[in-house]
PDBQT receptor file of N, H, CA, C and O in Angstrom, charges set to zero:
ATOM      1  N   MET A   1      32.335  30.205  86.170  1.00  0.00    +0.000 N 
ATOM      2  CA  MET A   1      33.455  29.618  86.892  1.00  0.00    +0.000 C 
ATOM      3  C   MET A   1      33.167  29.836  88.364  1.00  0.00    +0.000 C 
ATOM      4  O   MET A   1      34.124  29.974  89.125  1.00  0.00    +0.000 OA
ATOM      5  N   SER A   2      31.978  29.874  88.808  1.00  0.00    +0.000 N 
ATOM      6  H   SER A   2      31.200  29.762  88.190  1.00  0.00    +0.000 HD
ATOM      7  CA  SER A   2      31.778  30.180  90.293  1.00  0.00    +0.000 C 
ATOM      8  C   SER A   2      32.214  29.054  91.065  1.00  0.00    +0.000 C 
ATOM      9  O   SER A   2      32.363  29.285  92.265  1.00  0.00    +0.000 OA
ATOM     10  N   ASP A   3      32.454  27.900  90.670  1.00  0.00    +0.000 N 
ATOM     11  H   ASP A   3      32.333  27.712  89.695  1.00  0.00    +0.000 HD
ATOM     12  CA  ASP A   3      32.739  26.651  91.334  1.00  0.00    +0.000 C 
ATOM     13  C   ASP A   3      34.209  26.766  91.807  1.00  0.00    +0.000 C 
ATOM     14  O   ASP A   3      34.677  25.749  92.319  1.00  0.00    +0.000 OA
ATOM     15  N   LEU A   4      35.044  27.911  91.706  1.00  0.00    +0.000 N 
ATOM     16  H   LEU A   4      34.664  28.737  91.290  1.00  0.00    +0.000 HD
ATOM     17  CA  LEU A   4      36.251  27.812  92.242  1.00  0.00    +0.000 C 
ATOM     18  C   LEU A   4      36.276  28.152  93.698  1.00  0.00    +0.000 C 
ATOM     19  O   LEU A   4      35.456  28.888  94.248  1.00  0.00    +0.000 OA
ATOM     20  N   SER A   5      37.362  27.511  94.321  1.00  0.00    +0.000 N 
ATOM     21  H   SER A   5      38.028  26.913  93.874  1.00  0.00    +0.000 HD
ATOM     22  CA  SER A   5      37.365  27.556  95.819  1.00  0.00    +0.000 C 
ATOM     23  C   SER A   5      37.915  29.033  96.085  1.00  0.00    +0.000 C 
ATOM     24  O   SER A   5      38.216  29.804  95.173  1.00  0.00    +0.000 OA
ATOM     25  N   LEU A   6      38.006  29.322  97.404  1.00  0.00    +0.000 N 
ATOM     26  H   LEU A   6      37.762  28.696  98.145  1.00  0.00    +0.000 HD
ATOM     27  CA  LEU A   6      38.491  30.672  97.810  1.00  0.00    +0.000 C 
ATOM     28  C   LEU A   6      40.042  30.623  97.546  1.00  0.00    +0.000 C 
ATOM     29  O   LEU A   6      40.654  31.622  97.171  1.00  0.00    +0.000 OA
ATOM     30  N   SER A   7      40.525  29.642  97.720  1.00  0.00    +0.000 N 
ATOM     31  H   SER A   7      40.028  28.830  98.025  1.00  0.00    +0.000 HD
ATOM     32  CA  SER A   7      42.109  29.565  97.612  1.00  0.00    +0.000 C 
ATOM     33  C   SER A   7      42.406  29.853  96.015  1.00  0.00    +0.000 C 
ATOM     34  O   SER A   7      43.293  30.620  95.640  1.00  0.00    +0.000 OA
ATOM     35  N   GLU A   8      41.623  29.201  95.223  1.00  0.00    +0.000 N 
ATOM     36  H   GLU A   8      40.903  28.578  95.528  1.00  0.00    +0.000 HD
ATOM     37  CA  GLU A   8      41.848  29.340  93.802  1.00  0.00    +0.000 C 
ATOM     38  C   GLU A   8      41.516  30.855  93.447  1.00  0.00    +0.000 C 
ATOM     39  O   GLU A   8      42.247  31.502  92.697  1.00  0.00    +0.000 OA
ATOM     40  N   LEU A   9      40.457  31.342  93.986  1.00  0.00    +0.000 N 
ATOM     41  H   LEU A   9      39.863  30.816  94.596  1.00  0.00    +0.000 HD
ATOM     42  CA  LEU A   9      40.170  32.821  93.539  1.00  0.00    +0.000 C 
ATOM     43  C   LEU A   9      41.244  33.799  94.123  1.00  0.00    +0.000 C 
ATOM     44  O   LEU A   9      41.537  34.833  93.523  1.00  0.00    +0.000 OA
ATOM     45  N   ASN A  10      41.826  33.441  95.317  1.00  0.00    +0.000 N 
ATOM     46  H   ASN A  10      41.588  32.601  95.805  1.00  0.00    +0.000 HD
ATOM     47  CA  ASN A  10      42.860  34.267  95.804  1.00  0.00    +0.000 C 
ATOM     48  C   ASN A  10      44.073  34.202  94.975  1.00  0.00    +0.000 C 
ATOM     49  O   ASN A  10      44.698  35.251  94.815  1.00  0.00    +0.000 OA
ATOM     50  N   SER A  11      44.536  33.009  94.369  1.00  0.00    +0.000 N 
ATOM     51  H   SER A  11      44.028  32.157  94.499  1.00  0.00    +0.000 HD
ATOM     52  CA  SER A  11      45.526  32.641  93.514  1.00  0.00    +0.000 C 
ATOM     53  C   SER A  11      45.444  33.531  92.229  1.00  0.00    +0.000 C 
ATOM     54  O   SER A  11      46.381  34.217  91.818  1.00  0.00    +0.000 OA
ATOM     55  N   ILE A  12      44.280  33.443  91.677  1.00  0.00    +0.000 N 
ATOM     56  H   ILE A  12      43.520  32.886  92.011  1.00  0.00    +0.000 HD
ATOM     57  CA  ILE A  12      43.924  34.185  90.467  1.00  0.00    +0.000 C 
ATOM     58  C   ILE A  12      44.013  35.693  90.707  1.00  0.00    +0.000 C 
ATOM     59  O   ILE A  12      44.498  36.423  89.843  1.00  0.00    +0.000 OA
ATOM     60  N   ARG A  13      43.568  36.156  91.829  1.00  0.00    +0.000 N 
ATOM     61  H   ARG A  13      43.173  35.563  92.531  1.00  0.00    +0.000 HD
ATOM     62  CA  ARG A  13      43.665  37.674  92.139  1.00  0.00    +0.000 C 
ATOM     63  C   ARG A  13      45.175  38.076  92.196  1.00  0.00    +0.000 C 
ATOM     64  O   ARG A  13      45.580  39.116  91.675  1.00  0.00    +0.000 OA
ATOM     65  N   GLU A  14      45.934  37.255  92.814  1.00  0.00    +0.000 N 
ATOM     66  H   GLU A  14      45.605  36.410  93.237  1.00  0.00    +0.000 HD
ATOM     67  CA  GLU A  14      47.294  37.461  92.971  1.00  0.00    +0.000 C 
ATOM     68  C   GLU A  14      47.964  37.522  91.615  1.00  0.00    +0.000 C 
ATOM     69  O   GLU A  14      48.824  38.374  91.389  1.00  0.00    +0.000 OA
ATOM     70  N   VAL A  15      47.591  36.644  90.718  1.00  0.00    +0.000 N 
ATOM     71  H   VAL A  15      46.893  35.952  90.901  1.00  0.00    +0.000 HD
ATOM     72  CA  VAL A  15      48.191  36.616  89.330  1.00  0.00    +0.000 C 
ATOM     73  C   VAL A  15      47.682  38.032  88.531  1.00  0.00    +0.000 C 
ATOM     74  O   VAL A  15      48.457  38.715  87.861  1.00  0.00    +0.000 OA
ATOM     75  N   VAL A  16      46.463  38.302  88.692  1.00  0.00    +0.000 N 
ATOM     76  H   VAL A  16      45.834  37.747  89.236  1.00  0.00    +0.000 HD
ATOM     77  CA  VAL A  16      45.934  39.481  88.142  1.00  0.00    +0.000 C 
ATOM     78  C   VAL A  16      46.711  40.713  88.568  1.00  0.00    +0.000 C 
ATOM     79  O   VAL A  16      47.112  41.567  87.777  1.00  0.00    +0.000 OA
ATOM     80  N   THR A  17      46.898  40.738  89.939  1.00  0.00    +0.000 N 
ATOM     81  H   THR A  17      46.572  40.044  90.581  1.00  0.00    +0.000 HD
ATOM     82  CA  THR A  17      47.637  41.916  90.560  1.00  0.00    +0.000 C 
ATOM     83  C   THR A  17      49.032  42.052  89.855  1.00  0.00    +0.000 C 
ATOM     84  O   THR A  17      49.475  43.140  89.485  1.00  0.00    +0.000 OA
ATOM     85  N   CYS A  18      49.665  40.900  89.705  1.00  0.00    +0.000 N 
ATOM     86  H   CYS A  18      49.305  40.016  90.005  1.00  0.00    +0.000 HD
ATOM     87  CA  CYS A  18      50.971  40.824  89.278  1.00  0.00    +0.000 C 
ATOM     88  C   CYS A  18      51.061  41.382  87.807  1.00  0.00    +0.000 C 
ATOM     89  O   CYS A  18      51.933  42.181  87.467  1.00  0.00    +0.000 OA
ATOM     90  N   HIS A  19      50.101  40.901  86.973  1.00  0.00    +0.000 N 
ATOM     91  H   HIS A  19      49.392  40.252  87.249  1.00  0.00    +0.000 HD
ATOM     92  CA  HIS A  19      49.963  41.325  85.619  1.00  0.00    +0.000 C 
ATOM     93  C   HIS A  19      49.698  42.757  85.498  1.00  0.00    +0.000 C 
ATOM     94  O   HIS A  19      50.162  43.405  84.560  1.00  0.00    +0.000 OA
ATOM     95  N   GLN A  20      48.927  43.305  86.462  1.00  0.00    +0.000 N 
ATOM     96  H   GLN A  20      48.550  42.779  87.224  1.00  0.00    +0.000 HD
ATOM     97  CA  GLN A  20      48.592  44.871  86.369  1.00  0.00    +0.000 C 
ATOM     98  C   GLN A  20      49.802  45.569  86.702  1.00  0.00    +0.000 C 
ATOM     99  O   GLN A  20      50.160  46.560  86.066  1.00  0.00    +0.000 OA
ATOM    100  N   MET A  21      50.511  45.053  87.764  1.00  0.00    +0.000 N 
ATOM    101  H   MET A  21      50.220  44.248  88.280  1.00  0.00    +0.000 HD
ATOM    102  CA  MET A  21      51.727  45.794  88.235  1.00  0.00    +0.000 C 
ATOM    103  C   MET A  21      52.820  45.844  87.197  1.00  0.00    +0.000 C 
ATOM    104  O   MET A  21      53.559  46.818  87.052  1.00  0.00    +0.000 OA
ATOM    105  N   THR A  22      52.880  44.737  86.482  1.00  0.00    +0.000 N 
ATOM    106  H   THR A  22      52.280  43.946  86.600  1.00  0.00    +0.000 HD
ATOM    107  CA  THR A  22      53.838  44.653  85.384  1.00  0.00    +0.000 C 
ATOM    108  C   THR A  22      53.420  45.640  84.345  1.00  0.00    +0.000 C 
ATOM    109  O   THR A  22      54.241  46.444  83.902  1.00  0.00    +0.000 OA
ATOM    110  N   SER A  23      52.231  45.618  83.954  1.00  0.00    +0.000 N 
ATOM    111  H   SER A  23      51.565  44.965  84.314  1.00  0.00    +0.000 HD
ATOM    112  CA  SER A  23      51.720  46.524  82.890  1.00  0.00    +0.000 C 
ATOM    113  C   SER A  23      52.136  47.995  83.297  1.00  0.00    +0.000 C 
ATOM    114  O   SER A  23      52.654  48.722  82.450  1.00  0.00    +0.000 OA
ATOM    115  N   HIS A  24      51.925  48.412  84.515  1.00  0.00    +0.000 N 
ATOM    116  H   HIS A  24      51.504  47.821  85.203  1.00  0.00    +0.000 HD
ATOM    117  CA  HIS A  24      52.167  49.741  84.975  1.00  0.00    +0.000 C 
ATOM    118  C   HIS A  24      53.552  50.066  84.884  1.00  0.00    +0.000 C 
ATOM    119  O   HIS A  24      53.881  51.168  84.446  1.00  0.00    +0.000 OA
ATOM    120  N   LYS A  25      54.444  49.183  85.268  1.00  0.00    +0.000 N 
ATOM    121  H   LYS A  25      54.176  48.288  85.624  1.00  0.00    +0.000 HD
ATOM    122  CA  LYS A  25      55.905  49.314  85.230  1.00  0.00    +0.000 C 
ATOM    123  C   LYS A  25      56.338  49.395  83.772  1.00  0.00    +0.000 C 
ATOM    124  O   LYS A  25      57.079  50.303  83.394  1.00  0.00    +0.000 OA
ATOM    125  N   LEU A  26      55.909  48.512  83.001  1.00  0.00    +0.000 N 
ATOM    126  H   LEU A  26      55.306  47.775  83.308  1.00  0.00    +0.000 HD
ATOM    127  CA  LEU A  26      56.316  48.622  81.516  1.00  0.00    +0.000 C 
ATOM    128  C   LEU A  26      55.898  49.823  80.874  1.00  0.00    +0.000 C 
ATOM    129  O   LEU A  26      56.594  50.339  79.999  1.00  0.00    +0.000 OA
ATOM    130  N   GLN A  27      54.788  50.314  81.253  1.00  0.00    +0.000 N 
ATOM    131  H   GLN A  27      54.222  49.894  81.963  1.00  0.00    +0.000 HD
ATOM    132  CA  GLN A  27      54.250  51.548  80.775  1.00  0.00    +0.000 C 
ATOM    133  C   GLN A  27      55.005  52.784  81.131  1.00  0.00    +0.000 C 
ATOM    134  O   GLN A  27      55.138  53.747  80.376  1.00  0.00    +0.000 OA
ATOM    135  N   ASP A  28      55.517  52.679  82.409  1.00  0.00    +0.000 N 
ATOM    136  H   ASP A  28      55.408  51.897  83.022  1.00  0.00    +0.000 HD
ATOM    137  CA  ASP A  28      56.371  53.744  82.988  1.00  0.00    +0.000 C 
ATOM    138  C   ASP A  28      57.664  53.730  82.161  1.00  0.00    +0.000 C 
ATOM    139  O   ASP A  28      58.130  54.778  81.711  1.00  0.00    +0.000 OA
ATOM    140  N   TYR A  29      58.272  52.467  81.953  1.00  0.00    +0.000 N 
ATOM    141  H   TYR A  29      57.894  51.616  82.318  1.00  0.00    +0.000 HD
ATOM    142  CA  TYR A  29      59.445  52.433  81.209  1.00  0.00    +0.000 C 
ATOM    143  C   TYR A  29      59.345  52.893  79.917  1.00  0.00    +0.000 C 
ATOM    144  O   TYR A  29      60.294  53.519  79.445  1.00  0.00    +0.000 OA
ATOM    145  N   SER A  30      58.224  52.663  79.181  1.00  0.00    +0.000 N 
ATOM    146  H   SER A  30      57.453  52.155  79.564  1.00  0.00    +0.000 HD
ATOM    147  CA  SER A  30      57.920  53.190  78.026  1.00  0.00    +0.000 C 
ATOM    148  C   SER A  30      58.023  54.762  77.807  1.00  0.00    +0.000 C 
ATOM    149  O   SER A  30      58.643  55.339  76.915  1.00  0.00    +0.000 OA
ATOM    150  N   ASN A  31      57.316  55.280  78.766  1.00  0.00    +0.000 N 
ATOM    151  H   ASN A  31      56.812  54.810  79.490  1.00  0.00    +0.000 HD
ATOM    152  CA  ASN A  31      57.201  56.719  78.970  1.00  0.00    +0.000 C 
ATOM    153  C   ASN A  31      58.539  57.395  79.092  1.00  0.00    +0.000 C 
ATOM    154  O   ASN A  31      58.708  58.529  78.644  1.00  0.00    +0.000 OA
ATOM    155  N   LYS A  32      59.503  56.709  79.699  1.00  0.00    +0.000 N 
ATOM    156  H   LYS A  32      59.365  55.788  80.063  1.00  0.00    +0.000 HD
ATOM    157  CA  LYS A  32      60.844  57.333  80.026  1.00  0.00    +0.000 C 
ATOM    158  C   LYS A  32      61.698  57.065  78.881  1.00  0.00    +0.000 C 
ATOM    159  O   LYS A  32      62.738  57.723  78.853  1.00  0.00    +0.000 OA
ATOM    160  N   CYS A  33      61.498  56.265  77.951  1.00  0.00    +0.000 N 
ATOM    161  H   CYS A  33      60.653  55.731  77.974  1.00  0.00    +0.000 HD
ATOM    162  CA  CYS A  33      62.410  55.965  76.867  1.00  0.00    +0.000 C 
ATOM    163  C   CYS A  33      62.432  57.039  75.787  1.00  0.00    +0.000 C 
ATOM    164  O   CYS A  33      61.425  57.649  75.428  1.00  0.00    +0.000 OA
ATOM    165  N   SER A  34      63.666  57.226  75.293  1.00  0.00    +0.000 N 
ATOM    166  H   SER A  34      64.484  56.731  75.585  1.00  0.00    +0.000 HD
ATOM    167  CA  SER A  34      63.718  58.202  74.106  1.00  0.00    +0.000 C 
ATOM    168  C   SER A  34      63.834  57.493  72.761  1.00  0.00    +0.000 C 
ATOM    169  O   SER A  34      63.549  58.036  71.694  1.00  0.00    +0.000 OA
ATOM    170  N   ASP A  35      64.276  56.230  72.888  1.00  0.00    +0.000 N 
ATOM    171  H   ASP A  35      64.508  55.789  73.755  1.00  0.00    +0.000 HD
ATOM    172  CA  ASP A  35      64.447  55.362  71.723  1.00  0.00    +0.000 C 
ATOM    173  C   ASP A  35      62.956  54.849  71.205  1.00  0.00    +0.000 C 
ATOM    174  O   ASP A  35      62.292  54.121  71.944  1.00  0.00    +0.000 OA
ATOM    175  N   SER A  36      62.519  55.208  70.063  1.00  0.00    +0.000 N 
ATOM    176  H   SER A  36      63.058  55.799  69.463  1.00  0.00    +0.000 HD
ATOM    177  CA  SER A  36      61.172  54.832  69.528  1.00  0.00    +0.000 C 
ATOM    178  C   SER A  36      60.906  53.356  69.573  1.00  0.00    +0.000 C 
ATOM    179  O   SER A  36      59.845  52.937  70.034  1.00  0.00    +0.000 OA
ATOM    180  N   GLN A  37      61.835  52.556  69.110  1.00  0.00    +0.000 N 
ATOM    181  H   GLN A  37      62.697  52.897  68.736  1.00  0.00    +0.000 HD
ATOM    182  CA  GLN A  37      61.664  51.108  69.011  1.00  0.00    +0.000 C 
ATOM    183  C   GLN A  37      61.504  50.443  70.411  1.00  0.00    +0.000 C 
ATOM    184  O   GLN A  37      60.605  49.633  70.635  1.00  0.00    +0.000 OA
ATOM    185  N   ILE A  38      62.454  50.839  71.374  1.00  0.00    +0.000 N 
ATOM    186  H   ILE A  38      63.184  51.497  71.192  1.00  0.00    +0.000 HD
ATOM    187  CA  ILE A  38      62.212  50.363  72.801  1.00  0.00    +0.000 C 
ATOM    188  C   ILE A  38      61.104  50.906  73.396  1.00  0.00    +0.000 C 
ATOM    189  O   ILE A  38      60.500  50.186  74.192  1.00  0.00    +0.000 OA
ATOM    190  N   LYS A  39      60.661  52.125  73.169  1.00  0.00    +0.000 N 
ATOM    191  H   LYS A  39      61.151  52.710  72.523  1.00  0.00    +0.000 HD
ATOM    192  CA  LYS A  39      59.519  52.650  73.746  1.00  0.00    +0.000 C 
ATOM    193  C   LYS A  39      58.163  51.909  73.155  1.00  0.00    +0.000 C 
ATOM    194  O   LYS A  39      57.215  51.695  73.910  1.00  0.00    +0.000 OA
ATOM    195  N   GLN A  40      58.132  51.568  71.903  1.00  0.00    +0.000 N 
ATOM    196  H   GLN A  40      58.903  51.742  71.290  1.00  0.00    +0.000 HD
ATOM    197  CA  GLN A  40      57.066  50.784  71.375  1.00  0.00    +0.000 C 
ATOM    198  C   GLN A  40      57.087  49.413  72.015  1.00  0.00    +0.000 C 
ATOM    199  O   GLN A  40      56.043  48.952  72.475  1.00  0.00    +0.000 OA
ATOM    200  N   MET A  41      58.204  48.751  72.068  1.00  0.00    +0.000 N 
ATOM    201  H   MET A  41      59.052  49.125  71.694  1.00  0.00    +0.000 HD
ATOM    202  CA  MET A  41      58.333  47.397  72.712  1.00  0.00    +0.000 C 
ATOM    203  C   MET A  41      57.735  47.348  73.974  1.00  0.00    +0.000 C 
ATOM    204  O   MET A  41      56.850  46.523  74.199  1.00  0.00    +0.000 OA
ATOM    205  N   PHE A  42      58.179  48.266  74.955  1.00  0.00    +0.000 N 
ATOM    206  H   PHE A  42      58.897  48.936  74.772  1.00  0.00    +0.000 HD
ATOM    207  CA  PHE A  42      57.665  48.276  76.217  1.00  0.00    +0.000 C 
ATOM    208  C   PHE A  42      56.214  48.736  76.357  1.00  0.00    +0.000 C 
ATOM    209  O   PHE A  42      55.580  48.405  77.359  1.00  0.00    +0.000 OA
ATOM    210  N   GLY A  43      55.685  49.448  75.443  1.00  0.00    +0.000 N 
ATOM    211  H   GLY A  43      56.201  49.717  74.629  1.00  0.00    +0.000 HD
ATOM    212  CA  GLY A  43      54.377  49.850  75.338  1.00  0.00    +0.000 C 
ATOM    213  C   GLY A  43      53.397  48.587  74.903  1.00  0.00    +0.000 C 
ATOM    214  O   GLY A  43      52.297  48.411  75.427  1.00  0.00    +0.000 OA
ATOM    215  N   GLN A  44      53.907  47.795  73.949  1.00  0.00    +0.000 N 
ATOM    216  H   GLN A  44      54.801  47.937  73.523  1.00  0.00    +0.000 HD
ATOM    217  CA  GLN A  44      53.219  46.569  73.488  1.00  0.00    +0.000 C 
ATOM    218  C   GLN A  44      53.217  45.578  74.625  1.00  0.00    +0.000 C 
ATOM    219  O   GLN A  44      52.197  44.955  74.918  1.00  0.00    +0.000 OA
ATOM    220  N   ALA A  45      54.314  45.438  75.237  1.00  0.00    +0.000 N 
ATOM    221  H   ALA A  45      55.143  45.944  74.998  1.00  0.00    +0.000 HD
ATOM    222  CA  ALA A  45      54.439  44.626  76.419  1.00  0.00    +0.000 C 
ATOM    223  C   ALA A  45      53.342  44.873  77.600  1.00  0.00    +0.000 C 
ATOM    224  O   ALA A  45      52.681  43.993  78.151  1.00  0.00    +0.000 OA
ATOM    225  N   ALA A  46      53.301  46.193  77.847  1.00  0.00    +0.000 N 
ATOM    226  H   ALA A  46      53.838  46.909  77.399  1.00  0.00    +0.000 HD
ATOM    227  CA  ALA A  46      52.288  46.683  78.796  1.00  0.00    +0.000 C 
ATOM    228  C   ALA A  46      50.934  46.366  78.482  1.00  0.00    +0.000 C 
ATOM    229  O   ALA A  46      50.156  45.899  79.313  1.00  0.00    +0.000 OA
ATOM    230  N   GLU A  47      50.617  46.632  77.205  1.00  0.00    +0.000 N 
ATOM    231  H   GLU A  47      51.249  47.011  76.529  1.00  0.00    +0.000 HD
ATOM    232  CA  GLU A  47      49.214  46.273  76.708  1.00  0.00    +0.000 C 
ATOM    233  C   GLU A  47      48.916  44.728  76.824  1.00  0.00    +0.000 C 
ATOM    234  O   GLU A  47      47.799  44.315  77.138  1.00  0.00    +0.000 OA
ATOM    235  N   LYS A  48      49.916  43.952  76.570  1.00  0.00    +0.000 N 
ATOM    236  H   LYS A  48      50.824  44.288  76.315  1.00  0.00    +0.000 HD
ATOM    237  CA  LYS A  48      49.641  42.436  76.627  1.00  0.00    +0.000 C 
ATOM    238  C   LYS A  48      49.523  42.120  78.036  1.00  0.00    +0.000 C 
ATOM    239  O   LYS A  48      48.681  41.269  78.320  1.00  0.00    +0.000 OA
ATOM    240  N   ALA A  49      50.237  42.664  79.031  1.00  0.00    +0.000 N 
ATOM    241  H   ALA A  49      50.922  43.355  78.800  1.00  0.00    +0.000 HD
ATOM    242  CA  ALA A  49      50.110  42.356  80.486  1.00  0.00    +0.000 C 
ATOM    243  C   ALA A  49      48.732  42.722  80.926  1.00  0.00    +0.000 C 
ATOM    244  O   ALA A  49      48.041  41.961  81.605  1.00  0.00    +0.000 OA
ATOM    245  N   GLN A  50      48.350  43.890  80.530  1.00  0.00    +0.000 N 
ATOM    246  H   GLN A  50      48.911  44.508  79.979  1.00  0.00    +0.000 HD
ATOM    247  CA  GLN A  50      46.996  44.368  80.981  1.00  0.00    +0.000 C 
ATOM    248  C   GLN A  50      45.763  43.567  80.298  1.00  0.00    +0.000 C 
ATOM    249  O   GLN A  50      44.660  43.490  80.840  1.00  0.00    +0.000 OA
ATOM    250  N   ASP A  51      46.062  43.005  79.098  1.00  0.00    +0.000 N 
ATOM    251  H   ASP A  51      46.958  43.069  78.658  1.00  0.00    +0.000 HD
ATOM    252  CA  ASP A  51      45.150  42.191  78.367  1.00  0.00    +0.000 C 
ATOM    253  C   ASP A  51      45.006  40.855  79.112  1.00  0.00    +0.000 C 
ATOM    254  O   ASP A  51      43.899  40.359  79.320  1.00  0.00    +0.000 OA
ATOM    255  N   SER A  52      46.147  40.293  79.503  1.00  0.00    +0.000 N 
ATOM    256  H   SER A  52      47.046  40.696  79.333  1.00  0.00    +0.000 HD
ATOM    257  CA  SER A  52      46.115  39.094  80.333  1.00  0.00    +0.000 C 
ATOM    258  C   SER A  52      45.322  39.274  81.620  1.00  0.00    +0.000 C 
ATOM    259  O   SER A  52      44.494  38.429  81.960  1.00  0.00    +0.000 OA
ATOM    260  N   ALA A  53      45.581  40.436  82.386  1.00  0.00    +0.000 N 
ATOM    261  H   ALA A  53      46.254  41.123  82.110  1.00  0.00    +0.000 HD
ATOM    262  CA  ALA A  53      44.916  40.443  83.543  1.00  0.00    +0.000 C 
ATOM    263  C   ALA A  53      43.366  40.704  83.208  1.00  0.00    +0.000 C 
ATOM    264  O   ALA A  53      42.543  40.177  83.957  1.00  0.00    +0.000 OA
ATOM    265  N   ASN A  54      42.972  41.387  82.265  1.00  0.00    +0.000 N 
ATOM    266  H   ASN A  54      43.640  41.815  81.656  1.00  0.00    +0.000 HD
ATOM    267  CA  ASN A  54      41.586  41.664  81.882  1.00  0.00    +0.000 C 
ATOM    268  C   ASN A  54      40.882  40.366  81.489  1.00  0.00    +0.000 C 
ATOM    269  O   ASN A  54      39.708  40.167  81.803  1.00  0.00    +0.000 OA
ATOM    270  N   ASN A  55      41.646  39.443  80.764  1.00  0.00    +0.000 N 
ATOM    271  H   ASN A  55      42.600  39.605  80.508  1.00  0.00    +0.000 HD
ATOM    272  CA  ASN A  55      41.222  38.102  80.428  1.00  0.00    +0.000 C 
ATOM    273  C   ASN A  55      40.848  37.290  81.681  1.00  0.00    +0.000 C 
ATOM    274  O   ASN A  55      39.754  36.732  81.761  1.00  0.00    +0.000 OA
ATOM    275  N   LEU A  56      41.701  37.235  82.582  1.00  0.00    +0.000 N 
ATOM    276  H   LEU A  56      42.591  37.688  82.516  1.00  0.00    +0.000 HD
ATOM    277  CA  LEU A  56      41.535  36.493  83.825  1.00  0.00    +0.000 C 
ATOM    278  C   LEU A  56      40.364  37.085  84.642  1.00  0.00    +0.000 C 
ATOM    279  O   LEU A  56      39.593  36.319  85.221  1.00  0.00    +0.000 OA
ATOM    280  N   ILE A  57      40.220  38.303  84.702  1.00  0.00    +0.000 N 
ATOM    281  H   ILE A  57      40.845  38.925  84.232  1.00  0.00    +0.000 HD
ATOM    282  CA  ILE A  57      39.050  38.884  85.455  1.00  0.00    +0.000 C 
ATOM    283  C   ILE A  57      37.770  38.502  84.745  1.00  0.00    +0.000 C 
ATOM    284  O   ILE A  57      36.788  38.132  85.389  1.00  0.00    +0.000 OA
ATOM    285  N   SER A  58      37.768  38.585  83.435  1.00  0.00    +0.000 N 
ATOM    286  H   SER A  58      38.565  38.885  82.912  1.00  0.00    +0.000 HD
ATOM    287  CA  SER A  58      36.562  38.239  82.756  1.00  0.00    +0.000 C 
ATOM    288  C   SER A  58      36.051  36.833  82.849  1.00  0.00    +0.000 C 
ATOM    289  O   SER A  58      34.852  36.564  82.779  1.00  0.00    +0.000 OA
ATOM    290  N   MET A  59      37.060  35.890  83.021  1.00  0.00    +0.000 N 
ATOM    291  H   MET A  59      38.034  36.108  83.078  1.00  0.00    +0.000 HD
ATOM    292  CA  MET A  59      36.882  34.418  83.140  1.00  0.00    +0.000 C 
ATOM    293  C   MET A  59      36.354  34.130  84.466  1.00  0.00    +0.000 C 
ATOM    294  O   MET A  59      35.852  33.015  84.608  1.00  0.00    +0.000 OA
ATOM    295  N   ILE A  60      36.370  34.936  85.487  1.00  0.00    +0.000 N 
ATOM    296  H   ILE A  60      36.778  35.842  85.372  1.00  0.00    +0.000 HD
ATOM    297  CA  ILE A  60      35.922  34.636  86.937  1.00  0.00    +0.000 C 
ATOM    298  C   ILE A  60      34.317  34.641  86.930  1.00  0.00    +0.000 C 
ATOM    299  O   ILE A  60      33.694  34.427  87.970  1.00  0.00    +0.000 OA
TER     300      ILE A  60
């Protein structure tokens, strides 16, 4: 995918950063929860957000 323009790469970088930030926030919420179901829900959502960021990075 090296034929991407600088603008496109910057847009992808911004999306990756947003996914990573979301993952960190969701993991933090998970760590603060006492309810096991909600804790698990936040943890799974955090993993999915990080997986999305990793997938975008690997496609560049």
